[in-house]
C-alpha positions as CSV (number, residue, x, y, z in Angstrom):
1,M,0.8,-29.2,17.8
2,R,3.3,-26.4,18.7
3,E,6.8,-26.1,18.2
4,Q,8.6,-26.3,22.1
5,T,11.9,-25.6,23.4
6,V,13.0,-27.1,26.3
7,S,15.2,-25.9,29.3
8,Q,15.4,-26.4,33.4
9,A,14.0,-23.1,33.4
10,G,10.3,-24.4,32.0
11,V,8.7,-24.8,28.6
12,Y,7.7,-22.3,26.4
13,P,6.9,-21.6,22.6
14,R,10.1,-21.1,20.9
15,A,8.3,-17.0,19.4
16,L,6.9,-16.2,23.2
17,D,10.5,-17.3,25.1
18,A,11.9,-14.8,22.7
19,R,9.2,-12.6,23.4
20,A,9.3,-11.6,19.8
21,G,5.9,-10.9,18.4
22,G,2.8,-13.3,18.0
23,E,0.2,-13.9,21.1
24,S,1.0,-12.7,24.0
25,A,1.7,-15.0,27.4
26,A,-2.1,-14.4,28.4
27,A,-3.5,-15.6,24.7
28,Q,-1.5,-18.6,24.6
29,F,-1.3,-19.8,28.0
30,A,-4.2,-20.7,30.9
31,I,-1.6,-21.1,33.6
32,E,1.5,-20.1,33.8
33,A,3.9,-19.5,36.8
34,R,7.7,-17.0,36.9
35,D,10.4,-17.8,39.4
36,F,7.4,-18.5,41.6
37,N,8.1,-20.1,45.4
38,F,6.2,-21.3,48.1
39,Y,6.0,-21.4,51.9
40,Y,5.1,-23.5,54.6
41,G,6.3,-21.0,57.4
42,G,9.7,-20.7,57.0
43,F,9.6,-23.6,54.9
44,R,10.0,-23.2,51.1
45,A,8.7,-26.1,49.5
46,L,8.9,-24.8,46.3
47,E,11.2,-22.5,44.6
48,H,11.9,-20.7,41.4
49,I,9.2,-22.6,39.8
50,T,8.9,-21.4,36.1
51,M,7.0,-23.1,33.9
52,A,3.5,-23.0,31.3
53,A,-0.3,-24.7,30.5
54,P,-0.8,-24.1,26.6
55,R,-4.1,-23.8,26.6
56,H,-6.0,-26.7,25.3
57,Q,-3.4,-29.5,26.2
58,I,-3.0,-31.7,28.9
59,T,0.2,-30.7,30.9
60,A,1.4,-33.7,33.4
61,L,3.6,-33.0,36.9
62,I,5.6,-35.6,37.8
63,G,8.5,-36.7,39.9
64,P,8.7,-38.3,43.4
65,S,7.0,-37.6,46.1
66,G,7.5,-34.7,48.6
67,T,8.6,-32.4,45.6
68,G,5.6,-30.0,45.6
69,K,3.4,-31.2,42.7
70,S,0.5,-31.1,44.5
71,T,1.4,-27.8,46.0
72,L,2.2,-26.0,43.1
73,L,-1.4,-27.4,41.5
74,R,-3.0,-26.0,44.6
75,A,-1.5,-22.7,44.7
76,M,-3.1,-22.3,41.2
77,N,-6.6,-22.0,42.7
78,R,-5.7,-21.2,46.3
79,M,-6.3,-23.9,48.2
80,H,-3.9,-22.9,50.4
81,D,-5.4,-19.7,51.6
82,E,-7.1,-21.4,54.5
83,T,-3.6,-23.2,55.5
84,P,-1.5,-20.9,58.6
85,G,1.5,-19.4,57.4
86,T,1.7,-20.1,53.6
87,S,2.8,-17.3,51.6
88,C,4.5,-16.8,48.0
89,E,6.9,-14.8,45.8
90,G,6.9,-14.6,42.4
91,A,4.2,-15.0,39.8
92,L,1.5,-17.3,39.1
93,M,-1.3,-16.3,36.2
94,L,-4.3,-17.3,34.8
95,E,-4.9,-16.1,31.4
96,G,-2.4,-13.4,32.1
97,Q,-3.6,-12.0,35.4
98,D,-2.1,-12.9,38.6
99,I,-3.9,-15.8,40.7
100,N,-3.1,-13.8,43.6
101,A,-4.8,-10.9,43.3
102,F,-8.2,-12.1,42.6
103,A,-10.3,-10.4,45.9
104,D,-13.0,-12.9,45.3
105,L,-12.3,-16.9,45.3
106,I,-15.5,-18.0,44.0
107,A,-14.6,-16.6,40.9
108,L,-11.5,-17.7,40.6
109,R,-12.4,-21.1,41.5
110,K,-15.0,-20.6,38.7
111,R,-12.4,-20.8,36.1
112,V,-9.9,-23.1,38.2
113,G,-12.2,-26.3,39.1
114,M,-10.0,-29.3,40.9
115,I,-10.3,-32.4,40.7
116,F,-9.1,-34.4,43.8
117,Q,-7.0,-37.9,44.3
118,R,-10.5,-39.8,46.5
119,P,-13.6,-38.6,45.1
120,N,-15.3,-36.5,46.5
121,P,-19.2,-36.1,46.1
122,F,-21.8,-33.7,48.4
123,P,-24.1,-36.1,50.5
124,M,-27.3,-35.2,48.6
125,S,-28.7,-36.6,44.7
126,I,-26.6,-36.7,41.7
127,F,-28.9,-33.8,39.9
128,E,-27.9,-31.5,42.9
129,N,-24.2,-32.6,43.2
130,V,-23.8,-30.7,39.4
131,A,-26.0,-28.2,40.3
132,Y,-24.6,-26.6,43.4
133,G,-22.1,-24.5,41.6
134,L,-24.8,-23.4,39.6
135,R,-26.6,-22.4,42.2
136,L,-24.5,-19.9,44.0
137,N,-25.4,-16.4,43.7
138,A,-22.3,-15.4,41.5
139,Q,-23.1,-17.6,38.6
140,R,-26.7,-15.4,37.9
141,V,-28.0,-18.8,36.3
142,P,-31.8,-18.4,35.8
143,K,-33.3,-21.7,38.0
144,D,-35.3,-22.6,34.4
145,A,-32.2,-23.4,33.0
146,I,-29.8,-25.2,36.0
147,A,-31.8,-28.7,34.5
148,A,-29.8,-28.4,31.2
149,Q,-27.2,-27.1,32.4
150,V,-27.2,-30.1,34.7
151,E,-27.3,-32.6,32.2
152,H,-24.9,-30.9,29.8
153,A,-22.4,-31.0,32.4
154,L,-23.0,-34.8,33.1
155,R,-23.5,-35.6,28.9
156,G,-19.5,-33.9,29.7
157,A,-18.6,-36.2,32.1
158,A,-19.9,-38.9,29.7
159,L,-22.4,-40.1,32.6
160,W,-25.4,-39.1,32.0
161,D,-26.7,-42.6,29.9
162,E,-25.5,-44.2,33.7
163,V,-27.3,-42.0,36.0
164,K,-30.3,-40.2,33.9
165,D,-33.0,-42.0,35.2
166,K,-31.9,-41.7,39.1
167,L,-30.9,-38.1,39.6
168,Q,-32.4,-38.0,42.6
169,Q,-30.4,-40.7,44.2
170,S,-27.6,-40.4,46.5
171,G,-24.3,-39.3,44.9
172,L,-22.6,-41.5,47.7
173,A,-23.8,-44.9,46.0
174,L,-22.7,-44.0,42.7
175,S,-19.2,-46.8,41.7
176,G,-15.6,-44.7,42.6
177,G,-15.2,-44.4,38.8
178,Q,-18.7,-42.9,38.6
179,Q,-18.2,-40.8,41.9
180,Q,-15.0,-38.9,40.3
181,R,-17.1,-38.4,36.6
182,L,-19.7,-36.9,39.5
183,C,-17.0,-34.4,40.5
184,I,-15.6,-33.9,37.3
185,A,-19.0,-32.9,36.1
186,R,-19.4,-30.8,38.8
187,A,-16.3,-28.7,38.3
188,I,-17.7,-28.2,34.3
189,A,-20.8,-27.5,35.1
190,V,-19.8,-23.8,35.8
191,E,-17.3,-23.5,32.7
192,P,-14.2,-23.4,34.0
193,A,-10.8,-22.6,31.7
194,V,-8.6,-25.2,33.4
195,L,-9.5,-28.0,35.5
196,L,-6.8,-29.2,38.1
197,M,-6.1,-33.0,39.2
198,D,-4.2,-34.6,41.3
199,E,-4.3,-37.8,40.9
200,P,-7.5,-38.5,39.8
201,C,-7.2,-42.2,39.3
202,A,-5.0,-43.0,41.9
203,A,-8.3,-44.8,44.2
204,L,-10.0,-46.3,41.1
205,D,-9.8,-49.8,39.3
206,P,-8.1,-49.7,35.9
207,I,-11.7,-49.9,34.0
208,A,-12.5,-46.9,36.0
209,T,-8.8,-45.4,35.1
210,L,-9.7,-45.9,31.7
211,K,-12.8,-44.1,31.3
212,I,-11.0,-40.8,33.1
213,E,-8.3,-40.8,30.9
214,E,-11.1,-41.5,27.7
215,L,-12.9,-38.2,29.4
216,M,-9.3,-36.8,29.6
217,T,-8.5,-36.7,25.9
218,E,-12.3,-35.4,25.1
219,L,-12.4,-32.3,28.0
220,V,-9.5,-31.0,26.5
221,S,-10.9,-29.4,23.3
222,R,-13.0,-27.3,25.9
223,Y,-10.5,-27.0,29.2
224,T,-6.3,-26.7,29.7
225,I,-5.8,-29.7,32.4
226,V,-3.0,-30.2,34.6
227,I,-2.5,-33.2,36.2
228,V,-0.4,-34.7,38.9
229,T,0.5,-38.0,38.8
230,H,3.1,-40.9,39.7
231,N,1.5,-43.5,36.8
232,L,3.7,-42.5,34.1
233,Q,2.3,-44.6,31.7
234,Q,-0.8,-42.5,32.6
235,A,1.4,-39.0,31.2
236,G,2.3,-41.1,28.7
237,R,-1.0,-41.7,27.5
238,V,-3.1,-38.7,28.2
239,S,-0.3,-35.6,28.4
240,E,1.1,-33.5,25.3
241,Q,3.5,-31.5,27.7
242,T,5.3,-33.3,31.0
243,I,7.3,-31.1,33.7
244,F,8.9,-33.1,35.8
245,L,10.0,-32.1,39.6
246,S,12.3,-32.9,41.8
247,M,14.5,-32.3,45.1
248,N,16.7,-30.1,45.8
249,P,18.9,-31.8,48.0
250,D,20.3,-28.3,50.2
251,T,16.8,-26.9,50.7
252,R,14.4,-29.5,50.7
253,A,12.2,-27.5,48.3
254,G,10.7,-28.9,44.6
255,F,12.2,-27.3,41.3
256,V,11.3,-27.8,38.0
257,V,14.4,-30.2,36.1
258,E,13.3,-30.5,32.6
259,A,10.2,-29.9,31.0
260,G,9.4,-30.4,27.0
261,L,6.7,-32.7,25.0
262,T,5.6,-35.8,26.8
263,Q,7.2,-37.7,23.9
264,E,10.7,-36.0,23.9
265,I,10.7,-36.2,28.3
266,F,10.0,-39.8,27.9
267,T,12.0,-40.4,24.7
268,S,15.0,-38.8,24.7
269,P,15.4,-36.5,28.2
270,Q,18.0,-34.2,28.3
271,D,18.9,-34.0,32.0
272,P,20.6,-37.3,33.6
273,R,18.0,-37.2,36.5
274,T,14.7,-37.2,34.1
275,L,16.1,-40.2,32.8
276,A,17.0,-41.9,36.1
277,Y,13.1,-41.3,37.4
278,I,11.6,-42.2,33.8
279,S,13.6,-45.6,33.7
280,G,12.9,-46.3,37.7
281,R,16.5,-45.5,38.4
282,F,15.3,-43.3,41.8
283,G,12.0,-41.5,42.6
């Protein structure tokens, strides 16, 4: 695991923090924010966010409700584009490219998949749920290759053995945990670079939660994962680095308090606000 430094500004490998030789930011990080601000109309929801999600690692965003964790996550694949009055400042980068400069949202969301708090399978068959993205013209997937890619995605989501004999049944007929894994299969079928997960286990029972956590640890060898979670035990179990956000009491905007290796954040945080949150004294 890369040696990292902890600072209020964010988390960067030391060699890159100095910007002296070595790999570029695009080579090391899948997602990077530099002094990123996000607004809903005149209200600033995020202020001066600087953070980075290293490739092929799980980065957890934690913090009290209302600190902008989901806002930040959704900004990473421009889910806010349809919300009137939203705007942003600063840089938000995907593998060195400005996320807000993508002219083709389909191309961006092919590279940045999104898993939501509640499973949201489409009202169609299990097969068609996974094939949906593959059928888009932008994917240019030959029709005779779709079945193999659907199977590959379902295997990648640890769901194939459970559904291989009922692919034409509705995805809505699956259990909650299976539905969430179906949504993961749908996301990874188009081979994204990054998977964003917004409390993916919040609506699941402990057994289904364990399966999703095990799946995340398997998927990270192929994808970079950024997860928002209020479950500190989950962040401790699955993530390699953790970013703690809190709210500026003067502006009511979310900001990064501290970031670093998960083990260090949970055992020896440098900021007293992080310690207070981790120990349950606030939030």
